[in-house]
C-alpha positions in Angstrom: 134.2 118.3 40.2 130.8 118.3 41.7 129.3 121.2 43.6 127.8 120.5 47.0 125.3 121.6 49.5 125.7 122.0 53.1 123.4 120.2 55.3 122.3 121.6 58.7 120.6 119.8 61.5 118.9 121.4 64.5 116.0 121.2 67.0 113.8 124.1 67.9 110.3 124.9 69.1 109.4 128.4 68.1 106.3 130.5 67.5 104.9 131.0 64.1 104.7 134.4 62.5 101.7 136.2 61.1 102.8 135.6 57.5 100.4 133.6 55.3 100.7 129.9 55.9 102.5 127.7 53.4 104.1 130.5 51.5 107.6 131.9 50.8 108.5 135.6 51.0 111.8 137.4 50.0 113.5 139.1 53.0 116.5 141.3 53.3 119.3 139.8 51.1 122.8 138.9 52.3 125.4 141.7 52.2 127.6 139.3 50.4 127.0 136.4 48.0 127.2 132.8 49.4 126.9 129.2 48.2 128.1 126.0 49.8 127.7 128.0 53.1 126.8 127.0 56.6 123.6 128.2 58.1 122.6 127.9 61.7 120.4 129.6 64.4 122.6 130.3 67.5 121.6 130.6 71.1 121.1 134.4 70.7 118.2 133.7 68.2 120.0 135.1 65.2 120.6 133.1 62.0 124.2 132.9 60.8 125.4 132.6 57.2 128.9 131.2 57.5 131.8 131.1 55.0 131.2 129.3 51.7 132.1 130.9 48.3 130.8 133.8 46.2 130.6 134.5 42.5 134.2 135.6 42.4 136.0 133.7 45.2 136.2 130.0 45.7 136.0 130.4 49.5 135.4 133.3 51.8 135.7 133.6 55.6 133.0 136.2 56.1 130.1 135.5 58.5 126.8 137.5 58.8 124.1 137.3 61.4 120.4 137.9 60.6 117.8 139.3 63.0 114.4 138.1 62.1 112.7 140.9 64.1 114.4 143.8 62.3 115.0 142.0 59.0 118.6 143.0 59.0 122.1 141.5 58.6 125.2 142.4 60.6 128.7 141.3 59.8 130.4 139.4 62.7 133.8 137.9 63.3 135.1 135.8 60.4 136.2 132.2 60.8 139.9 131.7 60.6 140.1 128.9 57.9 138.9 129.2 54.4 136.3 126.6 53.7 133.1 125.7 51.9 130.9 122.6 51.7 131.3 121.8 55.4 129.2 120.5 58.3 127.4 122.9 60.7 125.8 122.2 64.0 124.6 124.1 67.1 125.6 122.8 70.5 123.1 122.6 73.4 124.6 125.8 74.9 123.8 127.7 71.6 127.3 127.9 70.1 127.9 127.1 66.4 130.4 124.4 65.3 131.8 124.0 61.8 133.5 120.8 60.7 136.1 120.3 58.0 135.1 121.2 54.4 136.7 121.9 51.1 139.7 124.2 50.9 140.9 125.4 47.4 144.4 124.2 47.2 146.5 121.6 49.0 145.6 119.8 51.2 142.1 120.4 49.8 140.2 119.1 52.8 140.3 121.4 55.8 140.8 119.3 59.0 140.0 122.0 61.5 136.9 122.4 63.7 135.9 125.9 64.8 133.3 127.0 67.3 131.6 130.4 67.4 130.4 132.0 70.6 127.6 134.5 69.8 127.9 136.2 73.1 131.5 137.2 72.7 131.6 137.2 68.9 134.6 135.0 68.9 135.8 131.8 67.0 138.1 129.3 68.6 139.6 126.0 67.5 138.7 122.5 68.7 140.3 119.1 68.0 140.6 118.3 64.3 138.2 115.9 62.7 139.6 112.3 62.2 138.5 112.2 58.6 138.7 115.5 56.7 136.2 115.7 53.8 133.6 117.8 52.0 129.9 117.4 51.4 129.2 116.1 54.9 126.4 117.1 57.3 126.4 117.6 61.0 123.8 117.1 63.7 123.5 117.5 67.5 121.8 114.8 69.5 119.7 115.6 72.6 122.6 114.4 74.8 124.9 117.1 73.3 127.0 114.9 71.2 127.6 116.0 67.6 127.6 113.7 64.6 129.5 114.5 61.4 128.0 112.2 58.8 129.0 111.1 55.3 130.6 113.3 52.7 133.4 112.5 50.2 136.9 113.2 48.9 136.4 114.1 45.2 135.1 110.6 44.3 132.5 108.3 45.8 130.6 109.2 49.0 131.9 107.7 52.2 129.9 106.1 55.0 131.8 107.6 57.9 130.0 108.8 61.1 132.4 110.7 63.4 131.0 111.5 66.8 132.3 114.6 68.7 131.9 115.2 72.4 132.2 118.9 73.0 132.5 118.4 76.8 135.8 116.5 76.3 136.9 117.7 72.9 137.3 114.1 71.7 136.2 112.1 68.7 134.7 108.6 68.4 133.5 106.5 65.5 129.8 105.6 65.0 128.1 103.0 62.9 128.6 103.6 59.2 125.7 104.8 57.0 123.9 102.0 55.2 123.9 104.1 52.1 127.0 106.4 51.9 126.0 109.8 50.7 127.3 113.4 50.2 125.5 116.6 49.5 122.4 115.6 51.4 119.9 117.1 53.8 120.2 116.3 57.5 117.9 117.2 60.4 117.6 116.1 64.0 113.9 115.3 64.4 111.6 115.9 67.3 112.2 112.3 68.4 115.9 112.9 68.8 116.9 110.8 65.8 118.9 112.1 62.9 117.3 112.1 59.5 119.3 112.1 56.2 117.9 112.4 52.7 118.8 112.9 49.1 122.3 113.9 47.9 124.7 111.8 45.9 124.3 108.3 47.4 125.7 104.8 46.9 122.6 102.6 46.3 121.3 100.2 43.7 124.8 99.0 42.8 126.3 102.4 42.1 126.5 106.1 42.9 123.7 108.4 41.8 121.5 111.4 42.6 119.1 110.2 45.3 115.6 110.7 46.7 116.1 108.0 49.4 116.4 108.6 53.2 117.7 107.0 56.3 117.4 107.7 60.0 120.1 107.2 62.7 119.3 106.5 66.4 122.1 108.0 68.6 121.0 105.9 71.6 121.5 102.6 69.8 124.1 103.6 67.2 121.9 102.1 64.4 120.4 103.0 61.1 117.1 102.2 59.3 115.5 103.3 56.1 112.6 105.8 55.8 110.4 106.4 52.8 111.7 108.1 49.6 111.1 111.8 48.9 108.8 112.8 46.1 111.7 113.8 43.9 115.4 113.4 43.6 117.2 116.1 45.5 121.0 116.6 45.2 122.7 119.5 46.9 119.6 119.9 49.1 119.2 121.8 52.4 117.3 120.4 55.4 115.6 122.2 58.3 113.3 121.3 61.1 110.1 123.2 61.1 108.2 124.8 64.0 105.5 122.3 63.3 107.9 119.4 64.0 108.1 118.3 60.4 111.4 117.9 58.5 111.8 120.0 55.4 113.8 119.2 52.2 114.4 122.5 50.4 115.7 122.9 46.8 118.4 120.7 45.5 118.5 119.2 42.0 118.5 116.1 39.9 122.0 116.9 38.7 121.2 119.9 36.5 119.5 123.2 37.3 117.9 124.1 40.7 114.2 123.5 41.4 112.0 125.8 43.5 110.2 122.9 45.1 110.2 121.8 48.8 108.7 119.0 50.7 108.0 118.1 54.3 108.5 114.8 56.1 106.3 113.7 59.0 108.3 111.3 61.3 105.1 110.1 63.0 103.7 108.4 59.8 106.8 108.2 57.5 105.3 110.3 54.7 106.6 113.2 52.5 104.3 115.9 51.3 105.0 118.8 48.8 104.7 122.2 50.3 104.7 125.6 48.6 107.5 126.2 46.2 110.2 128.9 46.7 110.2 132.0 44.5 113.7 131.1 43.2 115.4 127.8 42.4 118.2 126.9 44.8 120.8 124.3 45.3 124.0 124.4 47.5 122.0 126.7 49.7 121.8 127.1 53.5 118.6 126.7 55.5 117.7 127.3 59.2 114.7 127.7 61.4 114.3 131.2 62.8 113.1 132.4 66.2 109.9 133.6 64.4 109.0 130.0 63.4 109.8 130.6 59.7 112.4 128.6 57.7 115.0 130.7 55.9 116.6 129.6 52.6 119.8 131.4 52.1 121.9 131.9 48.9 122.7 129.1 46.6 124.6 128.3 43.4 123.4 130.7 40.7 124.5 134.3 40.1 120.9 135.5 40.3 120.3 134.2 43.8 123.7 134.1 45.5 122.7 136.8 48.0 118.9 136.4 48.0 117.1 135.0 51.1 113.5 133.9 51.4 111.4 132.8 54.4 108.8 130.0 54.6 105.9 130.0 56.9 104.7 126.4 57.4 
């Protein structure tokens, strides 16, 4: 069984901090360990580390919120369903949605969708996803629709794009991915298109760890290719940066976890290496904070399960 990363997609325009540019700094660690978690910045400006697993439990329901101003974590309401390796997205009204994911034990793939309201500290259920799976990513388009992309069911990655309308609580089917993938990075870019990269992808006549990327246009329901990353990144995390670039953080080529990260500029279709993290990470969570820094949270290794570091672009 492969281990997977959670991809998070989001859009933000935030001020940069006074930290030295192009550098990573350790911040307050998580109160509990997490890998294959969900990470998202909600409407209240806090970063949430959601569910996943820890060193001793295959899944946990705990959720913690991080305040970038005070460098502190607070435990908040837990989700109701055990899950890891799921999709996470933030709605235009600032609520956090989690979609499907892996559940240890039958039926293995959690069908439920839950939404968290940071104002009332409360989780509630929404319509189940049409295709339960693991290793998928989720993204929110400018029009408020949410896109749950790719993933898999133990075997090969699937091309499915399921579109969720939070205003009606209904699901629709979008155009399939040209290269089915799981365990990949996913970010909604400043142009409103959804970028996917890396992971475990079907390309070149078979499935393999990938450094390729594709972009989806929600207005035309169509896909096109983008340039390859500098290196293969499986179980990678993605985040938008305050500078408008798209960041691919950590991941691996199938063994170990690198410290490297790179940034994609949608305006010229190029990837550039940026400063490396202090710790190697895969199956991590990543999110852009209110302070303009990108936070890399947890990951699959006993030494970094609870550690967190922040990047200043």
